[in-house]
VMD Tcl script that draws the C-alpha trace (Angstrom):
set ca {
  {-19.61 -10.65 -17.18}
  {-20.78 -13.98 -18.63}
  {-17.14 -15.03 -19.08}
  {-16.35 -14.46 -15.44}
  {-19.54 -16.22 -14.27}
  {-18.79 -19.27 -16.43}
  {-15.23 -19.43 -15.15}
  {-16.39 -19.13 -11.55}
  {-18.93 -21.92 -12.01}
  {-16.45 -24.16 -13.83}
  {-14.05 -23.86 -10.92}
  {-16.69 -24.23 -8.20}
  {-15.24 -27.63 -7.34}
  {-12.17 -26.01 -5.87}
  {-14.29 -23.65 -3.81}
  {-16.41 -26.58 -2.60}
  {-13.30 -28.43 -1.50}
  {-12.11 -25.42 0.51}
  {-15.49 -25.10 2.22}
  {-15.62 -28.81 2.97}
  {-12.23 -28.73 4.63}
  {-13.30 -25.64 6.58}
  {-16.50 -27.21 7.93}
  {-15.01 -28.29 11.25}
  {-16.79 -27.18 14.42}
  {-15.84 -23.49 14.93}
  {-13.91 -22.44 18.01}
  {-14.39 -18.84 19.14}
  {-11.06 -17.11 19.69}
  {-10.54 -14.50 22.39}
  {-10.30 -10.88 21.31}
  {-6.66 -9.80 21.24}
  {-5.02 -6.51 20.32}
  {-2.85 -8.05 17.60}
  {-2.41 -7.56 13.89}
  {-4.89 -9.77 12.04}
  {-3.96 -10.05 8.35}
  {-6.70 -9.88 5.73}
  {-4.48 -11.52 3.10}
  {-3.66 -15.24 3.06}
  {-0.37 -15.17 1.11}
  {1.35 -12.10 2.53}
  {4.84 -13.15 1.42}
  {5.59 -14.11 -2.18}
  {7.69 -17.24 -2.73}
  {9.27 -16.51 -6.12}
  {10.28 -12.86 -5.73}
  {11.76 -10.56 -3.07}
  {9.08 -9.74 -0.48}
  {8.44 -5.99 -0.21}
  {6.04 -3.89 1.88}
  {3.67 -3.74 -1.11}
  {3.52 -7.56 -1.30}
  {1.08 -7.87 1.62}
  {-1.31 -5.42 -0.07}
  {-1.83 -7.44 -3.26}
  {-5.19 -8.90 -2.16}
  {-5.97 -6.50 0.71}
  {-9.75 -5.81 0.64}
  {-9.31 -2.08 1.35}
  {-6.48 -1.52 -1.14}
  {-6.38 -1.85 -4.93}
  {-2.89 -2.72 -6.19}
  {-2.66 -2.16 -9.95}
  {0.51 -3.99 -10.99}
  {2.62 -3.81 -14.10}
  {3.74 -7.43 -14.39}
  {4.92 -7.92 -10.78}
  {3.51 -5.87 -7.92}
  {7.07 -5.93 -6.54}
  {8.31 -4.48 -9.85}
  {5.98 -1.54 -10.31}
  {2.55 -1.13 -8.78}
  {0.14 1.75 -8.31}
  {-1.59 1.56 -4.93}
  {-5.12 2.97 -4.71}
  {-7.39 3.40 -1.67}
  {-11.14 4.03 -1.91}
  {-11.05 4.57 -5.64}
  {-8.38 7.25 -5.43}
  {-5.36 7.72 -7.67}
  {-1.98 6.19 -6.86}
  {-0.64 9.66 -5.98}
  {-3.40 10.04 -3.38}
  {-2.05 7.08 -1.37}
  {0.48 7.78 1.36}
  {2.99 5.46 3.02}
  {4.17 5.87 6.58}
  {6.67 4.06 8.83}
  {6.52 5.14 12.44}
  {6.26 8.92 12.52}
  {7.57 9.40 8.98}
  {5.56 9.79 5.80}
  {7.56 8.52 2.81}
  {7.03 9.68 -0.75}
  {8.77 10.38 -4.04}
  {8.47 13.94 -5.43}
  {9.08 12.83 -9.01}
  {6.09 10.52 -9.44}
  {3.59 8.54 -7.38}
  {4.63 5.43 -9.30}
  {7.58 5.32 -6.86}
  {5.67 6.00 -3.63}
  {5.83 2.28 -2.79}
  {9.61 2.10 -3.39}
  {10.38 1.44 0.27}
  {13.72 -0.41 0.66}
  {12.81 -2.10 3.95}
  {12.43 -5.83 4.58}
  {8.92 -6.76 5.80}
  {10.69 -8.75 8.55}
  {11.56 -5.41 10.19}
  {8.04 -3.97 9.97}
  {4.71 -4.60 11.65}
  {1.74 -5.49 9.49}
  {0.11 -2.71 7.44}
  {-2.80 -0.60 8.72}
  {-5.02 1.34 6.32}
  {-5.99 4.89 7.33}
  {-8.97 6.59 5.70}
  {-11.26 9.50 6.42}
  {-10.65 11.27 9.74}
  {-7.64 9.12 10.69}
  {-5.96 9.73 7.35}
  {-6.36 13.49 7.70}
  {-5.08 13.47 11.30}
  {-2.10 11.14 10.95}
  {-0.90 11.30 7.34}
  {0.68 13.87 5.06}
  {0.13 14.71 1.37}
  {-2.37 11.86 0.88}
  {-5.89 12.65 -0.29}
  {-7.51 9.20 -0.18}
  {-5.70 7.07 2.39}
  {-2.42 5.97 3.91}
  {-0.71 2.62 4.48}
  {1.01 2.66 7.90}
  {3.75 0.37 9.18}
  {5.57 0.32 12.50}
  {9.10 -0.80 13.41}
  {8.95 -4.35 14.72}
  {10.87 -5.14 17.94}
  {14.05 -7.11 17.30}
  {14.27 -10.66 18.64}
  {17.24 -12.98 18.67}
  {16.91 -15.38 15.77}
  {16.78 -15.46 12.03}
  {15.67 -17.18 8.86}
  {16.98 -18.26 5.46}
  {14.72 -18.74 2.44}
  {15.51 -20.26 -0.95}
  {13.14 -20.63 -3.90}
  {13.09 -21.52 -7.57}
  {10.35 -21.39 -10.15}
  {9.28 -21.19 -13.75}
  {11.01 -18.90 -16.24}
  {14.40 -19.29 -14.53}
  {13.08 -17.63 -11.37}
  {15.16 -17.76 -8.19}
  {15.19 -16.04 -4.81}
  {17.41 -15.92 -1.73}
  {16.42 -14.14 1.48}
  {18.23 -13.98 4.78}
  {17.41 -12.26 8.08}
  {19.27 -12.21 11.39}
  {18.35 -10.44 14.61}
  {20.14 -10.27 17.97}
  {19.05 -8.69 21.25}
  {21.44 -8.28 24.14}
  {19.63 -9.33 27.30}
  {21.98 -7.30 29.48}
  {20.89 -3.80 30.45}
  {23.03 -1.00 29.05}
  {22.43 2.73 29.50}
  {19.01 2.13 31.02}
  {17.78 -0.26 28.33}
  {18.57 -3.19 26.06}
  {20.29 -2.97 22.69}
  {19.53 -4.97 19.58}
  {20.44 -5.14 15.91}
  {19.19 -6.93 12.84}
  {20.12 -7.20 9.19}
  {18.68 -8.69 6.03}
  {19.74 -9.45 2.49}
  {17.42 -10.38 -0.37}
  {17.66 -10.88 -4.10}
  {15.59 -12.44 -6.86}
  {15.93 -12.88 -10.59}
  {13.70 -14.13 -13.41}
  {13.42 -14.15 -17.18}
  {9.78 -13.13 -16.72}
  {6.49 -14.63 -17.85}
  {6.69 -12.81 -21.21}
  {9.37 -11.49 -23.55}
  {11.09 -8.43 -22.11}
  {9.70 -9.13 -18.63}
  {12.91 -10.07 -16.83}
  {13.88 -8.66 -13.44}
  {16.82 -8.51 -11.02}
  {16.11 -7.19 -7.49}
  {18.58 -6.63 -4.63}
  {18.04 -5.27 -1.11}
  {20.34 -4.83 1.92}
  {19.11 -3.59 5.35}
  {20.74 -2.93 8.72}
  {19.10 -1.60 11.89}
  {20.06 -0.74 15.45}
  {17.40 -0.67 18.17}
  {17.21 0.38 21.81}
  {14.33 -0.33 24.19}
  {14.38 1.25 27.66}
  {12.73 0.14 30.90}
  {9.62 2.20 30.18}
  {9.14 0.52 26.80}
  {10.36 3.43 24.66}
  {11.79 2.12 21.38}
  {14.40 3.85 19.23}
  {15.29 2.56 15.75}
  {18.15 3.64 13.47}
  {17.83 2.16 9.98}
  {19.75 2.15 6.69}
  {18.60 0.38 3.54}
  {19.53 0.11 -0.13}
  {17.48 -1.46 -2.90}
  {18.13 -1.87 -6.63}
  {15.48 -2.97 -9.10}
  {16.04 -3.58 -12.80}
  {13.01 -4.82 -14.71}
  {11.26 -4.53 -18.04}
  {7.81 -4.96 -19.54}
  {5.97 -4.28 -22.77}
  {3.99 -1.02 -22.48}
  {5.24 -0.47 -18.96}
  {3.96 3.13 -18.94}
  {2.90 3.96 -22.53}
  {0.39 2.27 -24.88}
  {2.66 2.23 -27.97}
  {3.84 -1.43 -28.02}
  {7.36 -0.63 -26.87}
  {9.61 -2.77 -24.66}
  {10.24 -0.40 -21.77}
  {12.48 -0.82 -18.74}
  {13.27 0.70 -15.36}
  {16.44 0.73 -13.31}
  {15.69 2.03 -9.81}
  {18.14 2.50 -6.97}
  {16.63 3.61 -3.65}
  {18.39 4.58 -0.43}
  {16.60 5.21 2.88}
  {18.17 6.29 6.17}
  {15.74 6.75 9.08}
  {15.66 7.47 12.80}
  {12.49 6.82 14.80}
  {11.68 7.04 18.52}
  {8.38 6.07 20.16}
  {7.44 6.53 23.82}
  {4.14 5.10 25.07}
  {2.19 5.76 28.27}
  {-1.04 4.54 29.81}
  {-4.43 4.93 28.13}
  {-2.91 4.65 24.66}
  {-1.00 7.93 24.93}
  {2.28 8.21 23.04}
  {4.77 10.50 21.35}
  {6.65 9.44 18.21}
  {9.32 11.45 16.41}
  {11.50 10.67 13.42}
  {13.79 11.94 10.69}
  {14.74 10.46 7.34}
  {16.66 10.88 4.11}
  {15.53 9.15 0.92}
  {17.21 9.12 -2.49}
  {15.69 7.50 -5.55}
  {17.60 7.20 -8.84}
  {15.58 6.27 -11.90}
  {16.81 5.32 -15.37}
  {13.78 4.76 -17.60}
  {14.04 3.50 -21.20}
  {11.11 3.81 -23.58}
  {12.75 1.26 -25.90}
  {15.27 -0.81 -23.99}
  {16.56 -2.50 -27.17}
  {17.23 0.68 -29.15}
  {20.78 2.05 -29.29}
  {21.25 4.93 -26.86}
  {23.69 7.80 -26.82}
  {26.08 8.82 -24.04}
  {23.32 10.68 -22.18}
  {20.15 8.70 -21.59}
  {17.07 10.88 -22.20}
  {15.13 9.77 -19.08}
  {17.32 9.86 -15.97}
  {16.00 11.27 -12.71}
  {17.29 11.52 -9.15}
  {15.02 12.70 -6.34}
  {16.09 13.49 -2.78}
  {13.81 13.97 0.22}
  {14.78 15.04 3.74}
  {12.03 14.89 6.35}
  {11.27 15.20 10.05}
  {7.97 14.49 11.78}
  {6.29 14.06 15.15}
  {2.99 12.53 16.30}
  {1.46 13.03 19.75}
  {-1.49 11.71 21.72}
  {-1.78 12.94 25.32}
  {-4.63 12.88 27.85}
  {-5.24 16.02 29.93}
  {-8.17 15.57 32.29}
  {-11.21 14.54 30.27}
  {-9.77 15.67 26.93}
  {-7.35 13.76 24.73}
  {-5.15 15.98 22.57}
  {-3.59 14.79 19.34}
  {-0.98 16.63 17.33}
  {1.16 16.25 14.23}
  {4.08 18.20 12.80}
  {5.77 17.46 9.47}
  {8.64 19.23 7.68}
  {9.84 18.04 4.27}
  {12.31 19.32 1.68}
  {12.84 17.74 -1.75}
  {14.89 18.31 -4.88}
  {15.05 16.80 -8.37}
  {17.85 16.27 -10.87}
  {16.59 15.23 -14.31}
  {17.66 15.04 -17.93}
  {14.09 15.50 -19.19}
  {11.87 17.00 -16.46}
  {13.19 20.52 -17.05}
  {10.22 22.48 -18.43}
  {8.58 23.52 -15.17}
  {9.05 26.49 -12.87}
  {11.10 24.80 -10.11}
  {12.92 21.61 -9.13}
  {13.07 21.91 -5.37}
  {10.35 22.44 -2.80}
  {9.72 22.56 0.94}
  {6.58 21.69 2.88}
  {5.22 21.99 6.39}
  {2.16 20.56 8.09}
  {0.87 21.36 11.58}
  {-2.17 19.67 13.02}
  {-3.97 19.58 16.37}
  {-7.24 18.23 17.66}
  {-9.19 17.46 20.87}
  {-11.09 14.28 21.65}
  {-13.60 13.71 24.44}
  {-15.74 10.75 25.49}
  {-19.05 10.76 27.39}
  {-20.60 7.70 29.07}
  {-24.32 7.58 28.21}
  {-27.10 6.35 30.51}
  {-27.38 3.00 28.73}
  {-23.65 2.34 29.18}
  {-22.66 3.23 25.63}
  {-19.87 5.72 24.88}
  {-20.10 8.77 22.66}
  {-16.80 10.20 21.45}
  {-16.32 13.48 19.65}
  {-13.12 14.05 17.70}
  {-12.25 17.38 16.14}
  {-9.16 18.77 14.48}
  {-7.61 21.15 12.02}
  {-4.44 21.03 9.93}
  {-2.40 23.72 8.24}
  {-0.41 22.76 5.13}
  {2.00 25.07 3.38}
  {4.67 24.95 0.69}
  {7.03 27.53 -0.75}
  {5.72 26.62 -4.23}
  {1.96 26.29 -3.61}
  {-0.81 28.05 -1.77}
  {-1.38 27.15 1.87}
  {-4.47 25.23 2.99}
  {-6.44 24.96 6.23}
  {-8.18 21.59 6.58}
  {-10.81 20.94 9.28}
  {-12.04 17.51 10.32}
  {-14.57 16.03 12.73}
  {-16.01 12.67 13.73}
  {-18.69 11.25 16.04}
  {-18.21 7.70 17.32}
  {-20.84 5.72 19.24}
  {-19.54 2.56 20.98}
  {-21.58 -0.25 22.44}
  {-19.27 -1.42 25.23}
  {-21.09 -4.71 25.84}
  {-19.48 -7.86 24.48}
  {-22.72 -9.13 22.97}
  {-23.54 -9.56 19.31}
  {-24.73 -6.79 17.06}
  {-23.39 -3.41 16.02}
  {-20.53 -2.42 18.30}
  {-19.54 0.91 16.76}
  {-21.08 3.62 14.58}
  {-19.05 6.51 13.20}
  {-19.88 9.60 11.16}
  {-17.12 11.86 9.94}
  {-15.83 14.54 7.60}
  {-12.23 15.38 6.71}
  {-10.43 17.68 4.31}
  {-6.91 17.05 3.02}
  {-4.59 18.76 0.56}
  {-1.57 17.74 -1.49}
  {0.77 18.91 -4.23}
  {1.49 17.67 -7.75}
  {4.65 15.68 -8.54}
  {7.47 16.82 -10.80}
  {6.61 14.51 -13.70}
  {3.29 16.34 -14.01}
  {4.76 19.79 -13.32}
  {7.99 19.65 -15.32}
  {7.29 17.50 -18.39}
  {7.21 19.55 -21.61}
  {3.71 20.73 -22.49}
  {3.86 20.18 -26.26}
  {6.31 17.34 -26.94}
  {7.55 14.02 -25.61}
  {5.89 10.90 -24.24}
  {4.60 12.63 -21.10}
  {3.15 16.13 -21.35}
  {2.92 18.18 -18.19}
  {1.40 21.38 -16.90}
  {3.52 23.79 -14.80}
  {0.40 25.55 -13.51}
  {-1.14 22.58 -11.69}
  {-2.46 23.90 -8.38}
  {-2.79 22.47 -4.90}
  {-5.27 19.57 -4.82}
  {-7.91 19.21 -2.13}
  {-10.13 16.31 -1.10}
  {-13.32 16.43 0.99}
  {-14.25 13.04 2.47}
  {-17.54 12.07 4.11}
  {-18.05 8.71 5.81}
  {-20.71 6.69 7.64}
  {-19.30 3.47 9.07}
  {-20.23 0.59 11.35}
  {-18.49 -2.36 13.04}
  {-20.18 -5.40 14.49}
  {-20.08 -9.10 15.37}
  {-22.55 -11.91 14.79}
  {-22.21 -15.64 15.46}
  {-18.43 -15.69 15.51}
  {-18.17 -13.39 12.48}
  {-16.87 -9.83 12.66}
  {-17.62 -7.16 10.10}
  {-16.74 -3.57 9.30}
  {-18.44 -1.48 6.64}
  {-18.54 2.11 5.39}
  {-20.43 4.32 2.99}
  {-18.27 7.21 1.76}
  {-18.10 10.08 -0.70}
  {-15.01 12.02 -1.70}
  {-14.90 15.25 -3.67}
  {-11.51 15.85 -5.29}
  {-10.80 19.33 -6.65}
  {-8.03 19.90 -9.24}
  {-6.86 16.28 -8.93}
  {-4.01 15.53 -11.36}
  {-4.83 12.71 -13.79}
  {-2.99 11.39 -16.84}
  {-5.22 11.24 -19.90}
  {-5.09 10.05 -23.51}
  {-6.27 11.76 -26.69}
  {-6.71 9.75 -29.90}
  {-4.01 10.62 -32.43}
  {-1.66 12.15 -29.83}
  {1.33 9.92 -29.02}
  {1.61 11.05 -25.42}
  {-0.21 11.04 -22.12}
  {-1.12 14.43 -20.67}
  {-1.39 15.69 -17.09}
  {-4.83 17.27 -16.70}
  {-6.65 18.51 -13.59}
  {-10.03 16.91 -12.95}
  {-12.83 17.59 -10.48}
  {-13.85 14.12 -9.42}
  {-16.71 12.82 -7.30}
  {-16.24 9.28 -5.97}
  {-18.97 7.46 -4.05}
  {-18.47 4.02 -2.65}
  {-19.22 1.22 -0.24}
  {-16.74 -1.14 1.37}
  {-17.03 -3.99 3.83}
  {-14.83 -6.69 5.30}
  {-16.27 -9.80 6.96}
  {-14.06 -12.34 8.71}
  {-14.16 -15.51 10.77}
  {-11.27 -17.25 12.49}
  {-11.29 -20.70 14.09}
  {-8.71 -23.26 15.10}
  {-8.90 -24.88 11.66}
  {-9.49 -22.01 9.24}
  {-9.55 -18.26 8.67}
  {-11.87 -16.63 6.14}
  {-11.86 -12.98 5.11}
  {-14.38 -11.65 2.60}
  {-14.13 -8.16 1.12}
  {-16.38 -6.15 -1.17}
  {-16.07 -2.65 -2.60}
  {-18.25 -0.75 -5.06}
  {-17.53 2.60 -6.69}
  {-19.20 5.16 -8.90}
  {-17.40 8.21 -10.33}
  {-18.30 11.49 -11.99}
  {-15.41 13.35 -13.67}
  {-15.18 16.91 -15.02}
  {-12.03 17.71 -17.02}
  {-13.20 21.19 -17.92}
  {-12.10 22.22 -21.42}
  {-9.43 19.49 -21.79}
  {-9.89 17.05 -24.67}
  {-9.94 13.58 -23.09}
  {-10.73 10.25 -24.76}
  {-9.53 7.97 -21.98}
  {-8.06 8.12 -18.48}
  {-5.16 5.92 -17.41}
  {-5.83 6.31 -13.70}
  {-8.77 8.36 -12.38}
  {-11.29 6.36 -14.43}
  {-9.46 3.03 -14.09}
  {-11.43 1.54 -11.20}
  {-13.61 -1.49 -10.37}
  {-17.33 -0.92 -10.30}
  {-17.42 -4.03 -8.12}
  {-14.50 -5.85 -6.46}
  {-14.77 -9.02 -4.38}
  {-11.94 -10.60 -2.39}
  {-11.67 -13.87 -0.49}
  {-8.69 -14.90 1.62}
  {-8.89 -18.47 2.92}
  {-6.36 -20.14 5.19}
  {-7.02 -23.80 6.00}
  {-4.93 -25.75 8.51}
  {-5.18 -29.40 7.46}
  {-3.15 -30.88 10.31}
  {0.21 -32.66 10.39}
  {1.88 -29.38 9.43}
  {-0.06 -28.87 6.17}
  {-1.63 -25.52 5.36}
  {-3.42 -24.13 2.30}
  {-3.61 -20.39 1.66}
  {-5.78 -19.04 -1.14}
  {-6.27 -15.38 -2.17}
  {-8.90 -14.35 -4.70}
  {-10.00 -11.15 -6.36}
  {-12.95 -10.85 -8.74}
  {-13.27 -7.53 -10.55}
  {-16.00 -6.00 -12.68}
  {-14.07 -3.05 -14.07}
  {-15.44 0.20 -15.47}
  {-15.14 0.49 -19.24}
  {-11.92 2.07 -20.50}
  {-11.12 2.76 -24.17}
  {-7.43 1.93 -23.58}
  {-8.00 -1.52 -22.11}
  {-7.57 -4.32 -24.63}
  {-8.46 -7.21 -22.32}
  {-11.83 -8.05 -20.84}
  {-13.14 -5.65 -18.18}
  {-13.83 -8.63 -15.90}
  {-11.26 -10.72 -14.09}
  {-10.68 -13.45 -11.53}
  {-7.17 -13.23 -10.07}
  {-5.87 -15.84 -7.62}
  {-2.79 -16.82 -5.68}
  {-2.65 -20.32 -4.18}
  {-0.08 -21.51 -1.67}
  {0.46 -24.95 -0.14}
  {2.80 -25.14 2.86}
  {4.26 -27.98 4.92}
  {6.03 -27.57 8.28}
  {7.12 -31.12 9.23}
  {7.08 -31.67 12.98}
  {10.22 -33.76 12.75}
  {12.10 -30.89 11.05}
  {11.79 -28.05 13.50}
  {11.91 -24.64 11.85}
  {11.65 -26.00 8.30}
  {8.86 -24.93 5.98}
  {8.31 -26.16 2.42}
  {6.16 -24.10 0.10}
  {4.52 -24.18 -3.30}
  {2.90 -20.99 -4.55}
  {1.16 -20.26 -7.86}
  {0.47 -16.64 -8.71}
  {-2.19 -15.70 -11.29}
  {-3.53 -19.21 -10.85}
  {-5.99 -18.98 -13.76}
  {-3.47 -17.24 -16.07}
  {-5.89 -14.33 -16.43}
  {-4.99 -11.72 -19.08}
  {-6.74 -8.80 -17.36}
  {-4.89 -5.49 -17.76}
  {-4.80 -3.97 -14.28}
  {-3.50 -0.74 -15.85}
  {-5.11 -0.08 -19.27}
  {-2.88 -1.06 -22.23}
  {-0.33 -2.76 -19.92}
  {-0.26 -6.55 -20.54}
  {-0.92 -8.82 -17.60}
  {1.80 -10.96 -16.08}
  {1.38 -14.66 -16.70}
  {1.01 -17.57 -14.31}
  {4.11 -18.27 -12.21}
  {4.70 -21.31 -10.01}
  {7.51 -21.37 -7.44}
  {8.72 -23.79 -4.77}
  {10.57 -22.67 -1.68}
  {12.34 -23.78 1.46}
  {12.54 -21.64 4.62}
  {14.50 -22.42 7.78}
  {13.67 -20.31 10.84}
  {15.82 -20.49 13.97}
}
mol new
graphics top color blue
foreach p $ca { graphics top sphere $p radius 0.5 }
foreach p [lrange $ca 0 end-1] q [lrange $ca 1 end] { graphics top cylinder $p $q radius 0.2 }
display resetview
């Protein structure tokens, strides 16, 4: 702790400068129903931008990266495990049945997506699938005529090229307008450490139709290849490991909206993920690599919100089928599985005598699989709104939600007594019970949201370490997680500030399993602070600064300090005389911090990149 405090104080000059620049007279902005990012540097300069990129410093999300977040990153919400975090685009929940490490392998350009929303508690149970802690939700962005080209270069032979082009036909055809867009991206680097090189490629195409009533239909196809390496990528045995991932996604999504926020959204998708993992990338290998996996997922889903009189009805239906081909994950009971989820719930609002609104939301979901027991999951929430525009608390909410999910094939089908990863074919359905008390408010131009929560996870699958055993083992754990989170923000004409704080405590029961350390369930920050600052200096200059200070829980596997200050600083110039041109300088891991975000996995070093973007 003293190390972090000293470093913070020694760098206080930079903070003082940011505050001095931001001291202009504030200008209150009107309230608008638009996406307001909580991260300053949403797009990386030196590497291909991916959906996970905008989550790196998100106050409500903990991204635990192995070298690059765009390479491999575990995404945690409210102190949960990476396999408890869902991802959703439109109506479709995306996942990988082999391992949660690949949940965020979404081969879609961020230019085609809306900004991320984070679902927790009641909303997560009502709108997500197979996600016990929370879900990251994206929508399909409307296509506009225009495009952009980005070029960048940086340290360690880093380079990046990104191109996007969209076109919308203004003529009406078949009762609506047609549009299409496409993107191509690649980046390469030798890496900030030996064995840390990468080569990423992504190609996307999309067709879109919007009718007179505003209904939007998207047909998408995307391919992404990622080859990268890192010391101790997944194991703590000082081995140069590597991944070669090839992901295909084909998706269809249709959304129809009506008055009062009502809508129906339906979709279908096919996802294939091929994985070639090497424990020692420099060792000679035979004709059949020992760690090759291919997962396939076919899915269909529908979401509904419809008002009938004084009651609003919400519904969800999900159907998923997966299969796995593997050279090593062969010890379990099955390698294909099907799932179904059906959910429904009523919502009603009463106007109270003092003008406030009281809303009751109820619901129940039914989850089933041909390989696991079924589960019935109730949920409920009370919401009290202060409809006045004055300062103070504007919303109070109290809720409970239950969710369930299944284990992935790496945990189910790894051999129980040999190999680097040791599984358990008898892992049962996991359930999570979430309780939440939250509040939103506004004071003096600042807005804030906060929540106290507790989650009880039963039979949660964790990967653990035992001294003297050269493997990690999948063990069920009953885990109690209590926490507090808040986000405070202020936006003016000259600056935007977003502060975040989370605190967690955990109590774990592994039963009779012998556990000396946990790679994931007990890898969490006791305290985490974030600050995103965007300062508009005038004359086209802009400074964007993301910060994360962590006071991590002790972990026997971690070789670095348990405390960290991670930063990303970007300086941007958009010359008025060069319309559409933007010059950028971005430094990631500004302080060259050696903190191991995943225990025993070395941190990526500082990386500076310069870029040029032309938007037309």
